[in-house]
C-alpha positions in Angstrom: -123.4 -38.3 -206.9 -122.3 -35.6 -204.9 -124.1 -35.8 -201.3 -126.7 -32.8 -200.8 -125.4 -32.8 -197.0 -123.1 -29.7 -197.1 -121.1 -31.0 -194.1 -120.7 -34.2 -195.7 -120.0 -32.6 -199.0 -117.1 -30.8 -197.3 -115.5 -33.6 -195.5 -115.4 -35.7 -198.9 -113.3 -33.2 -200.3 -110.9 -33.6 -197.2 -112.2 -30.5 -195.2 -113.6 -30.4 -191.6 -117.2 -29.3 -191.0 -116.1 -26.2 -189.0 -113.3 -24.5 -191.2 -110.7 -25.1 -193.9 -107.9 -27.8 -193.6 -104.8 -26.0 -191.9 -101.7 -25.2 -193.9 -98.3 -26.6 -193.5 -97.3 -23.6 -191.9 -100.1 -23.7 -189.2 -99.0 -27.4 -188.4 -95.4 -26.3 -187.8 -96.8 -23.6 -185.8 -98.8 -26.2 -183.7 -95.6 -28.4 -183.6 -93.4 -25.8 -182.3 -95.5 -24.4 -179.5 -95.1 -25.8 -176.1 -97.3 -28.2 -174.9 -98.1 -25.9 -172.1 -97.3 -22.2 -170.9 -95.7 -22.1 -167.6 -97.1 -20.2 -164.9 -95.7 -16.6 -164.3 -92.8 -16.7 -161.6 -93.3 -13.9 -158.6 -90.6 -11.7 -158.5 -88.6 -11.0 -155.4 -89.7 -7.7 -153.1 -88.2 -5.8 -150.5 -91.2 -7.6 -148.3 -89.8 -10.9 -149.4 -86.2 -10.4 -148.0 -87.7 -8.6 -144.8 -89.9 -11.9 -144.0 -87.1 -14.3 -145.0 -84.6 -12.3 -142.9 -86.7 -12.7 -139.6 -87.4 -16.2 -140.3 -83.4 -16.6 -140.6 -82.3 -14.4 -138.1 -85.0 -15.3 -135.4 -84.3 -19.1 -136.0 -80.6 -18.1 -135.1 -81.9 -16.3 -132.2 -83.9 -19.2 -130.8 -81.3 -21.7 -131.2 -78.7 -19.4 -129.5 -81.5 -18.8 -126.6 -81.7 -22.6 -126.2 -78.0 -23.3 -126.0 -77.9 -20.5 -123.6 -80.9 -21.8 -121.3 -79.4 -25.4 -121.6 -75.6 -24.2 -120.9 -74.1 -26.4 -123.9 -70.6 -26.8 -123.6 -67.7 -25.9 -125.8 -68.2 -29.5 -127.7 -71.5 -28.0 -128.9 -69.7 -24.6 -129.6 -67.3 -26.5 -132.1 -69.9 -28.7 -133.5 -71.9 -25.9 -134.5 -69.2 -23.6 -136.1 -67.9 -26.8 -138.1 -71.4 -27.4 -139.1 -72.3 -23.9 -139.8 -69.1 -23.0 -141.7 -69.8 -25.9 -144.2 -73.3 -24.9 -144.9 -72.6 -21.4 -145.2 -70.0 -22.2 -147.7 -72.3 -24.4 -149.8 -74.8 -21.6 -150.0 -72.5 -18.9 -150.7 -70.2 -20.9 -153.4 -73.6 -22.5 -155.1 -75.8 -19.3 -154.4 -78.2 -22.0 -153.3 -81.7 -20.7 -152.3 -82.7 -24.0 -150.4 -84.1 -22.9 -147.2 -83.4 -25.9 -145.4 -79.6 -25.6 -146.0 -80.1 -21.8 -145.0 -82.4 -22.5 -141.8 -79.6 -25.3 -141.0 -76.8 -22.8 -141.1 -79.0 -20.7 -138.4 -79.6 -23.4 -136.1 -75.9 -24.6 -135.9 -74.5 -21.1 -135.7 -77.4 -20.0 -133.4 -75.9 -22.9 -131.0 -72.1 -21.7 -131.3 -73.3 -18.1 -130.9 -75.5 -18.9 -127.7 -72.3 -21.0 -126.3 -70.1 -18.2 -126.9 -72.5 -15.3 -125.6 -73.2 -17.4 -122.3 -69.1 -17.5 -121.8 -68.6 -13.8 -122.2 -72.0 -12.9 -120.1 -70.5 -15.2 -117.0 -66.9 -13.2 -117.3 -68.4 -10.0 -118.1 -72.0 -9.7 -116.8 -74.3 -7.4 -119.2 -71.9 -7.2 -122.1 -74.2 -9.5 -124.4 -77.1 -6.9 -123.6 -74.7 -4.1 -124.9 -73.3 -6.1 -128.0 -77.0 -6.8 -129.1 -78.0 -3.2 -128.9 -74.5 -2.1 -130.6 -75.3 -4.6 -133.6 -78.7 -3.2 -133.7 -77.4 0.2 -133.9 -74.8 -0.5 -136.5 -77.6 -2.1 -138.8 -79.9 0.9 -138.3 -77.0 3.0 -139.2 -75.8 1.5 -142.2 -79.5 1.4 -143.5 -79.8 5.3 -142.9 -76.0 5.7 -144.9 -77.6 3.5 -147.7 -81.2 5.2 -147.9 -79.4 8.6 -148.0 -76.7 7.7 -150.4 -74.0 8.8 -148.1 -72.0 6.1 -149.4 -72.4 4.8 -152.9 -71.7 1.0 -153.4 -69.6 1.3 -156.7 -67.6 -1.8 -158.2 -64.2 -0.2 -156.5 -66.0 0.3 -153.0 -67.0 -3.7 -153.4 -63.5 -4.6 -154.3 -62.2 -2.8 -151.3 -64.5 -4.0 -148.8 -63.8 -7.6 -150.0 -60.1 -7.2 -150.1 -60.4 -5.7 -146.5 -62.3 -9.2 -145.4 -59.6 -11.2 -147.3 -56.7 -9.3 -145.3 -58.4 -9.6 -142.1 -59.3 -13.3 -142.2 -55.5 -13.6 -143.4 -54.4 -11.9 -140.1 -56.7 -14.0 -138.0 -55.3 -17.2 -139.8 -51.9 -15.8 -139.1 -52.6 -15.0 -135.5 -54.3 -18.5 -134.8 -51.1 -20.5 -136.0 -48.8 -18.0 -134.3 -50.6 -19.0 -131.0 -49.2 -22.3 -130.9 -45.7 -21.2 -130.6 -46.1 -17.5 -129.2 -48.2 -16.4 -126.3 -51.3 -14.2 -127.5 -50.0 -14.9 -131.4 -49.3 -11.9 -133.2 -51.3 -9.8 -130.7 -54.6 -8.9 -132.3 -56.6 -10.8 -130.1 -54.8 -10.3 -126.7 -56.4 -7.0 -125.7 -53.5 -4.4 -126.1 -53.6 -1.4 -128.5 -53.2 -3.7 -131.8 -56.5 -5.9 -130.8 -58.3 -2.8 -130.4 -57.4 -1.5 -134.0 -58.0 -4.9 -135.2 -61.6 -5.1 -133.8 -62.3 -1.7 -134.9 -61.4 -2.5 -138.5 -63.6 -6.0 -138.3 -66.4 -4.0 -137.1 -65.9 -1.3 -139.7 -65.6 -3.9 -142.5 -68.9 -5.8 -141.2 -70.9 -2.5 -141.6 -69.7 -1.9 -145.0 -70.4 -5.5 -145.9 -74.0 -4.5 -144.7 -74.0 -1.8 -147.3 -73.1 -4.4 -150.0 -76.1 -6.6 -148.9 -78.3 -3.5 -149.0 -77.4 -2.9 -152.7 -77.7 -6.7 -153.6 -80.9 -6.2 -152.5 -81.9 -3.5 -154.5 -80.4 -4.7 -157.7 -82.1 -8.1 -157.3 -85.5 -6.5 -156.8 -84.7 -4.1 -159.8 -83.7 -7.1 -162.2 -86.8 -9.0 -161.2 -85.1 -11.7 -159.4 -87.4 -14.8 -158.4 -88.7 -14.8 -155.2 -86.8 -17.5 -154.1 -83.6 -15.5 -153.8 -84.9 -13.3 -151.0 -83.9 -16.7 -148.9 -80.2 -15.9 -150.2 -80.3 -12.2 -149.5 -81.7 -13.0 -145.8 -78.7 -15.3 -145.3 -76.0 -12.6 -146.4 -77.6 -10.3 -143.9 -77.6 -12.7 -141.1 -73.9 -13.7 -141.6 -73.0 -10.1 -141.7 -75.0 -9.4 -138.5 -73.4 -12.4 -136.6 -69.9 -11.1 -137.6 -70.8 -7.7 -136.4 -72.2 -9.0 -133.0 -69.2 -11.4 -132.3 -66.7 -8.6 -133.0 -68.6 -5.8 -131.1 -69.1 -8.4 -128.1 -65.0 -9.1 -128.1 -64.2 -5.4 -128.4 -66.4 -4.4 -125.5 -64.7 -7.4 -123.4 -61.6 -5.2 -123.8 -63.3 -2.5 -121.7 -65.3 -4.3 -119.7 -64.5 -5.3 -115.9 -64.9 -9.1 -115.3 -65.3 -8.4 -111.1 
C-alpha cells in the first residue's frame, strides 16, 4: 500500500524530498568542478612598484649609511660585492620575486656602495653628494624622456642596449686581466681620454637601461602581472641606479681635485 505522505512517497520512488534526482550529466559536472574557488589575485600597479622601489632602494641606502658610519674596510666591500652579485644573479636568472633575496641584495650591495663612497669622499671631498645629485637628475631626465615618448623602447633598441652593456662588461673584464701585466690595463679606468669615453658610455647605457626598466613596468601593468612582480621591477630599477651612481662617481673623480 502506497504511503499517503508525499515526502515518503517520493523517497520510496528514489527521489529526494526537495527535487528530482540529479542526472548523469549533473553528477559529471559536480565531479569536474574544483573543490574550491581560488581567491582572485590582485594585479600589479604603478603604485606597487613605487612602494617596493622605495623599500628596496631605501634598504640599500640605509645599509650604505651604516657601512659609511662604521667605516667598514675593504674586506666588507669585497664580501658585499660577492654576496650581492650571487643574489643578483639568482634573482635575474630565476626571475625571482622573493623579497628576502631582493632585500638581501640591497643590504649586501649597500655595504659595498657605502665603503666605496667613503673611500671616494676621503679622496675627493663632496664628490658623493655630487654623484647622488647626478644620479637623481639622470633618473628624472630618463623618466621625462620615457613619459614624453622622445625615445621609444623597441625590440631593436633593447637589443642595442643589451649588446652595448655586454661590450662594456667585456672591456672592463679585459682591462682587469690586462692590469695584472700592464700598468693601468688598457686605459679605460686610468683617468685619461679613453677613460672619459668609457665612463660616459657606461653612464649613457645605464640611462638607457632605465628606459628598459620603465617599459618593463608599463608592460607588466598592462598585461595584468601579479602584484608580487612589483618586487622584481623594483630590483631592476635599483640595480640600474646603483650602476649609474658608481659610474658618475668615478667620472667625477677624473675632474675633482683631491687636495
